The first five atom37 places (N, CA, C, CB, O) and aatype in JSON, in Angstrom:
{
  "aatype": [12, 1, 16, 9, 6, 16, 16, 9, 16, 9, 16, 6, 3, 7, 1, 12, 16, 0, 14, 0, 14, 15, 7, 19, 0, 14, 7, 1, 1, 11, 19, 19, 10, 19, 10, 0, 3, 6, 14, 6, 1, 16, 8, 1, 14, 5, 1, 1, 0, 10, 14, 10, 16, 5, 2, 7, 1, 10, 0, 6, 2, 19, 16, 10, 15, 1, 6, 6, 10, 18, 3, 3, 16, 7, 1],
  "atom_mask": [
    [1, 1, 1, 1, 1],
    [1, 1, 1, 1, 1],
    [1, 1, 1, 1, 1],
    [1, 1, 1, 1, 1],
    [1, 1, 1, 1, 1],
    [1, 1, 1, 1, 1],
    [1, 1, 1, 1, 1],
    [1, 1, 1, 1, 1],
    [1, 1, 1, 1, 1],
    [1, 1, 1, 1, 1],
    [1, 1, 1, 1, 1],
    [1, 1, 1, 1, 1],
    [1, 1, 1, 1, 1],
    [1, 1, 1, 0, 1],
    [1, 1, 1, 1, 1],
    [1, 1, 1, 1, 1],
    [1, 1, 1, 1, 1],
    [1, 1, 1, 1, 1],
    [1, 1, 1, 1, 1],
    [1, 1, 1, 1, 1],
    [1, 1, 1, 1, 1],
    [1, 1, 1, 1, 1],
    [1, 1, 1, 0, 1],
    [1, 1, 1, 1, 1],
    [1, 1, 1, 1, 1],
    [1, 1, 1, 1, 1],
    [1, 1, 1, 0, 1],
    [1, 1, 1, 1, 1],
    [1, 1, 1, 1, 1],
    [1, 1, 1, 1, 1],
    [1, 1, 1, 1, 1],
    [1, 1, 1, 1, 1],
    [1, 1, 1, 1, 1],
    [1, 1, 1, 1, 1],
    [1, 1, 1, 1, 1],
    [1, 1, 1, 1, 1],
    [1, 1, 1, 1, 1],
    [1, 1, 1, 1, 1],
    [1, 1, 1, 1, 1],
    [1, 1, 1, 1, 1],
    [1, 1, 1, 1, 1],
    [1, 1, 1, 1, 1],
    [1, 1, 1, 1, 1],
    [1, 1, 1, 1, 1],
    [1, 1, 1, 1, 1],
    [1, 1, 1, 1, 1],
    [1, 1, 1, 1, 1],
    [1, 1, 1, 1, 1],
    [1, 1, 1, 1, 1],
    [1, 1, 1, 1, 1],
    [1, 1, 1, 1, 1],
    [1, 1, 1, 1, 1],
    [1, 1, 1, 1, 1],
    [1, 1, 1, 1, 1],
    [1, 1, 1, 1, 1],
    [1, 1, 1, 0, 1],
    [1, 1, 1, 1, 1],
    [1, 1, 1, 1, 1],
    [1, 1, 1, 1, 1],
    [1, 1, 1, 1, 1],
    [1, 1, 1, 1, 1],
    [1, 1, 1, 1, 1],
    [1, 1, 1, 1, 1],
    [1, 1, 1, 1, 1],
    [1, 1, 1, 1, 1],
    [1, 1, 1, 1, 1],
    [1, 1, 1, 1, 1],
    [1, 1, 1, 1, 1],
    [1, 1, 1, 1, 1],
    [1, 1, 1, 1, 1],
    [1, 1, 1, 1, 1],
    [1, 1, 1, 1, 1],
    [1, 1, 1, 1, 1],
    [1, 1, 1, 0, 1],
    [1, 1, 1, 1, 1]
  ],
  "atom_positions": [
    [[18.67, -21.04, -1.09], [17.97, -19.99, -1.79], [16.72, -19.66, -0.99], [17.61, -20.41, -3.26], [16.11, -20.54, -0.38]],
    [[16.35, -18.38, -0.98], [15.26, -17.9, -0.17], [14.43, -16.92, -0.99], [15.78, -17.24, 1.13], [14.98, -16.17, -1.79]],
    [[13.12, -16.92, -0.79], [12.23, -15.95, -1.45], [11.91, -14.86, -0.46], [10.93, -16.64, -1.99], [11.47, -15.14, 0.66]],
    [[12.11, -13.61, -0.86], [11.86, -12.45, 0.0], [10.93, -11.51, -0.74], [13.19, -11.74, 0.4], [11.21, -11.12, -1.88]],
    [[9.84, -11.13, -0.1], [8.96, -10.11, -0.69], [9.16, -8.84, 0.12], [7.45, -10.57, -0.69], [8.97, -8.83, 1.34]],
    [[9.53, -7.76, -0.56], [9.79, -6.49, 0.1], [9.49, -5.36, -0.86], [11.25, -6.41, 0.6], [9.12, -5.6, -2.01]],
    [[9.65, -4.15, -0.41], [9.47, -2.97, -1.25], [10.82, -2.32, -1.45], [8.45, -1.97, -0.62], [11.56, -2.09, -0.5]],
    [[11.14, -2.01, -2.7], [12.41, -1.33, -3.0], [12.13, 0.11, -3.36], [13.18, -2.03, -4.15], [11.0, 0.48, -3.68]],
    [[13.16, 0.92, -3.29], [13.09, 2.32, -3.73], [14.06, 2.5, -4.88], [13.42, 3.31, -2.55], [15.22, 2.09, -4.8]],
    [[13.58, 3.11, -5.96], [14.44, 3.43, -7.09], [14.65, 4.93, -7.09], [13.82, 2.94, -8.46], [13.69, 5.7, -7.18]],
    [[15.89, 5.36, -6.98], [16.22, 6.78, -6.89], [16.29, 7.4, -8.28], [17.56, 6.98, -6.15], [16.27, 6.7, -9.29]],
    [[16.37, 8.73, -8.31], [16.43, 9.46, -9.58], [17.64, 9.04, -10.42], [16.49, 10.97, -9.32], [17.57, 9.06, -11.65]],
    [[18.75, 8.66, -9.76], [19.94, 8.26, -10.51], [19.94, 6.77, -10.86], [21.18, 8.6, -9.72], [20.96, 6.24, -11.31]],
    [[18.8, 6.07, -10.65], [18.67, 4.69, -11.08], [19.14, 3.65, -10.09], [0.0, 0.0, 0.0], [19.22, 2.47, -10.42]],
    [[19.45, 4.05, -8.89], [19.88, 3.08, -7.88], [18.66, 2.49, -7.17], [20.82, 3.74, -6.85], [17.64, 3.15, -7.01]],
    [[18.8, 1.23, -6.77], [17.73, 0.55, -6.04], [18.21, 0.29, -4.62], [17.31, -0.78, -6.74], [19.36, -0.12, -4.4]],
    [[17.33, 0.52, -3.66], [17.64, 0.19, -2.28], [16.5, -0.64, -1.72], [17.88, 1.47, -1.43], [15.34, -0.46, -2.08]],
    [[16.85, -1.55, -0.83], [15.86, -2.4, -0.17], [16.42, -2.82, 1.18], [15.5, -3.65, -1.05], [17.63, -3.0, 1.32]],
    [[15.55, -2.98, 2.17], [16.04, -3.47, 3.46], [16.39, -4.95, 3.36], [14.98, -3.23, 4.57], [15.67, -5.73, 2.73]],
    [[17.5, -5.33, 3.99], [17.88, -6.74, 4.02], [17.2, -7.42, 5.2], [19.43, -6.9, 4.11], [17.13, -6.85, 6.28]],
    [[16.7, -8.63, 5.0], [16.07, -9.33, 6.11], [17.12, -9.73, 7.16], [15.32, -10.58, 5.61], [18.3, -9.88, 6.84]],
    [[16.67, -9.89, 8.38], [17.61, -10.28, 9.43], [18.15, -11.68, 9.15], [16.92, -10.24, 10.82], [17.46, -12.53, 8.59]],
    [[19.37, -11.89, 9.54], [19.98, -13.2, 9.37], [20.7, -13.4, 8.06], [0.0, 0.0, 0.0], [21.25, -14.48, 7.82]],
    [[20.71, -12.39, 7.19], [21.41, -12.5, 5.91], [22.77, -11.82, 6.06], [20.59, -11.87, 4.73], [22.85, -10.65, 6.41]],
    [[23.84, -12.58, 5.78], [25.19, -12.04, 5.91], [25.45, -10.98, 4.85], [26.24, -13.17, 5.81], [24.94, -11.09, 3.73]],
    [[26.24, -9.95, 5.19], [26.58, -8.92, 4.2], [27.36, -9.51, 3.02], [27.39, -7.81, 4.86], [28.01, -10.54, 3.15]],
    [[27.28, -8.84, 1.9], [28.03, -9.25, 0.72], [27.2, -9.1, -0.54], [0.0, 0.0, 0.0], [26.0, -8.8, -0.49]],
    [[27.85, -9.31, -1.68], [27.16, -9.22, -2.96], [26.32, -10.48, -3.16], [28.17, -9.03, -4.15], [26.75, -11.58, -2.83]],
    [[25.12, -10.28, -3.68], [24.21, -11.4, -3.92], [23.62, -11.29, -5.31], [23.09, -11.45, -2.86], [23.42, -10.19, -5.82]],
    [[23.34, -12.41, -5.92], [22.62, -12.44, -7.18], [21.13, -12.48, -6.83], [23.05, -13.68, -8.09], [20.72, -13.3, -6.01]],
    [[20.33, -11.6, -7.44], [18.9, -11.54, -7.15], [18.11, -11.52, -8.45], [18.56, -10.3, -6.29], [18.64, -11.18, -9.51]],
    [[16.84, -11.88, -8.36], [15.9, -11.78, -9.47], [14.79, -10.85, -9.0], [15.34, -13.2, -9.9], [14.18, -11.09, -7.96]],
    [[14.51, -9.8, -9.76], [13.49, -8.82, -9.41], [12.31, -8.92, -10.37], [14.06, -7.4, -9.41], [12.49, -9.08, -11.57]],
    [[11.12, -8.82, -9.82], [9.91, -8.71, -10.63], [9.27, -7.4, -10.22], [8.93, -9.95, -10.42], [8.8, -7.26, -9.09]],
    [[9.24, -6.42, -11.13], [8.7, -5.1, -10.82], [7.23, -5.03, -11.21], [9.5, -4.0, -11.53], [6.85, -5.46, -12.3]],
    [[6.41, -4.48, -10.32], [5.01, -4.26, -10.62], [4.9, -3.2, -11.71], [4.22, -3.83, -9.35], [5.77, -2.33, -11.83]],
    [[3.83, -3.27, -12.52], [3.66, -2.3, -13.6], [3.49, -0.88, -13.07], [2.45, -2.68, -14.44], [4.0, 0.07, -13.68]],
    [[2.81, -0.73, -11.97], [2.54, 0.59, -11.41], [3.33, 0.78, -10.12], [1.04, 0.77, -11.15], [3.5, -0.17, -9.36]],
    [[3.82, 2.0, -9.86], [4.49, 2.26, -8.59], [3.52, 2.08, -7.42], [5.07, 3.68, -8.57], [2.32, 2.28, -7.56]],
    [[4.06, 1.7, -6.29], [3.24, 1.52, -5.09], [2.71, 2.87, -4.63], [4.06, 0.84, -3.97], [3.43, 3.87, -4.66]],
    [[1.46, 2.89, -4.19], [0.88, 4.13, -3.66], [1.57, 4.49, -2.36], [-0.64, 4.0, -3.45], [1.89, 3.62, -1.55]],
    [[1.79, 5.77, -2.16], [2.46, 6.2, -0.94], [1.47, 6.49, 0.18], [3.3, 7.43, -1.21], [1.88, 6.67, 1.32]],
    [[0.19, 6.53, -0.13], [-0.8, 6.77, 0.93], [-1.83, 5.66, 0.91], [-1.49, 8.15, 0.76], [-2.1, 5.05, -0.12]],
    [[-2.39, 5.41, 2.07], [-3.45, 4.43, 2.17], [-4.78, 5.16, 2.19], [-3.29, 3.54, 3.44], [-4.88, 6.26, 2.74]],
    [[-5.8, 4.56, 1.6], [-7.11, 5.21, 1.63], [-7.58, 5.43, 3.07], [-8.14, 4.36, 0.86], [-7.4, 4.57, 3.93]],
    [[-8.17, 6.58, 3.3], [-8.7, 6.9, 4.62], [-10.11, 6.36, 4.76], [-8.68, 8.42, 4.87], [-10.93, 6.5, 3.86]],
    [[-10.39, 5.73, 5.89], [-11.76, 5.27, 6.14], [-12.58, 6.47, 6.57], [-11.8, 4.14, 7.22], [-12.09, 7.34, 7.29]],
    [[-13.78, 6.51, 6.14], [-14.68, 7.61, 6.5], [-15.67, 7.13, 7.55], [-15.41, 8.15, 5.26], [-16.05, 5.96, 7.56]],
    [[-16.08, 8.03, 8.4], [-17.08, 7.69, 9.42], [-18.43, 7.49, 8.74], [-17.17, 8.8, 10.5], [-18.76, 8.17, 7.77]],
    [[-19.2, 6.56, 9.26], [-20.54, 6.34, 8.71], [-21.45, 7.51, 9.07], [-21.14, 5.0, 9.24], [-21.4, 8.01, 10.19]],
    [[-22.28, 7.95, 8.12], [-23.2, 9.06, 8.4], [-24.38, 8.55, 9.25], [-23.72, 9.7, 7.08], [-25.27, 7.86, 8.74]],
    [[-24.37, 8.9, 10.52], [-25.42, 8.47, 11.44], [-26.33, 9.63, 11.8], [-24.81, 7.86, 12.71], [-25.92, 10.79, 11.8]],
    [[-27.58, 9.3, 12.1], [-28.51, 10.32, 12.59], [-28.21, 10.57, 14.07], [-30.01, 9.89, 12.37], [-27.36, 9.88, 14.64]],
    [[-28.9, 11.52, 14.68], [-28.65, 11.84, 16.09], [-28.95, 10.65, 17.02], [-29.49, 13.03, 16.5], [-28.34, 10.54, 18.08]],
    [[-29.87, 9.78, 16.63], [-30.17, 8.63, 17.48], [-29.29, 7.41, 17.18], [-31.64, 8.26, 17.32], [-29.55, 6.32, 17.68]],
    [[-28.25, 7.59, 16.35], [-27.29, 6.53, 16.09], [-27.63, 5.58, 14.97], [0.0, 0.0, 0.0], [-26.92, 4.6, 14.75]],
    [[-28.71, 5.86, 14.24], [-29.08, 5.01, 13.11], [-28.47, 5.56, 11.83], [-30.61, 4.91, 12.97], [-28.13, 6.74, 11.74]],
    [[-28.34, 4.69, 10.83], [-27.84, 5.13, 9.53], [-28.85, 6.07, 8.89], [-27.54, 3.93, 8.61], [-30.06, 5.84, 8.95]],
    [[-28.34, 7.11, 8.26], [-29.22, 8.02, 7.53], [-29.91, 7.26, 6.4], [-28.41, 9.23, 6.98], [-29.35, 6.3, 5.86]],
    [[-31.1, 7.66, 6.04], [-31.9, 6.93, 5.04], [-31.26, 6.91, 3.66], [-33.27, 7.55, 4.95], [-31.47, 5.96, 2.9]],
    [[-30.49, 7.92, 3.31], [-29.92, 8.0, 1.96], [-28.58, 7.28, 1.84], [-29.75, 9.45, 1.57], [-27.92, 7.41, 0.81]],
    [[-28.15, 6.53, 2.85], [-26.86, 5.84, 2.83], [-27.0, 4.52, 2.07], [-26.34, 5.59, 4.27], [-27.88, 3.71, 2.37]],
    [[-26.11, 4.31, 1.08], [-26.14, 3.07, 0.31], [-25.02, 2.11, 0.7], [-26.05, 3.37, -1.18], [-25.04, 0.94, 0.32]],
    [[-24.04, 2.59, 1.47], [-22.87, 1.81, 1.87], [-22.09, 1.27, 0.68], [-23.3, 0.66, 2.76], [-21.54, 0.17, 0.73]],
    [[-22.06, 2.04, -0.39], [-21.26, 1.65, -1.55], [-19.78, 1.84, -1.21], [-21.66, 2.48, -2.82], [-19.44, 2.57, -0.28]],
    [[-18.92, 1.19, -1.96], [-17.48, 1.29, -1.72], [-17.02, 2.75, -1.81], [-16.7, 0.42, -2.73], [-16.18, 3.19, -1.02]],
    [[-17.57, 3.5, -2.76], [-17.18, 4.89, -2.92], [-17.54, 5.72, -1.7], [-17.85, 5.47, -4.16], [-16.83, 6.67, -1.36]],
    [[-18.63, 5.37, -1.03], [-19.0, 6.1, 0.18], [-18.14, 5.72, 1.37], [-20.44, 5.85, 0.5], [-17.91, 6.55, 2.26]],
    [[-17.67, 4.48, 1.42], [-16.92, 4.02, 2.57], [-15.43, 4.33, 2.49], [-17.1, 2.55, 2.73], [-14.8, 4.62, 3.51]],
    [[-14.84, 4.28, 1.29], [-13.4, 4.44, 1.12], [-13.1, 5.47, 0.03], [-12.73, 3.09, 0.78], [-13.82, 5.59, -0.96]],
    [[-12.02, 6.19, 0.25], [-11.53, 7.09, -0.79], [-10.37, 6.38, -1.48], [-11.09, 8.49, -0.21], [-9.21, 6.72, -1.25]],
    [[-10.66, 5.39, -2.31], [-9.6, 4.65, -2.98], [-9.54, 4.94, -4.47], [-9.79, 3.16, -2.76], [-9.2, 4.07, -5.27]],
    [[-9.86, 6.15, -4.83], [-9.85, 6.54, -6.23], [-8.43, 6.8, -6.73], [-10.7, 7.77, -6.44], [-8.22, 6.97, -7.93]],
    [[-7.43, 6.84, -5.79], [-6.05, 7.07, -6.2], [-5.7, 8.54, -6.33], [0.0, 0.0, 0.0], [-4.6, 8.89, -6.77]],
    [[-6.63, 9.41, -5.97], [-6.35, 10.85, -6.05], [-5.85, 11.37, -4.75], [-7.57, 11.62, -6.47], [-5.56, 12.56, -4.63]]
  ]
}
């Protein structure tokens, strides 16, 4: 028995697909699935450039809060 962590795709008609790891022989297998409550995000948050002054220093109004550094609001 082997534990495999991967991402599956569930199609509109209810079928599930997942890549098989290398070294696993073809055939029907019994599996146990644990589905996350929320679907996986299809995009990764983009990192933003730090706001620097012309001489390369951080601007005075920069707080370096998470909201300023990453767009991870899920929108």
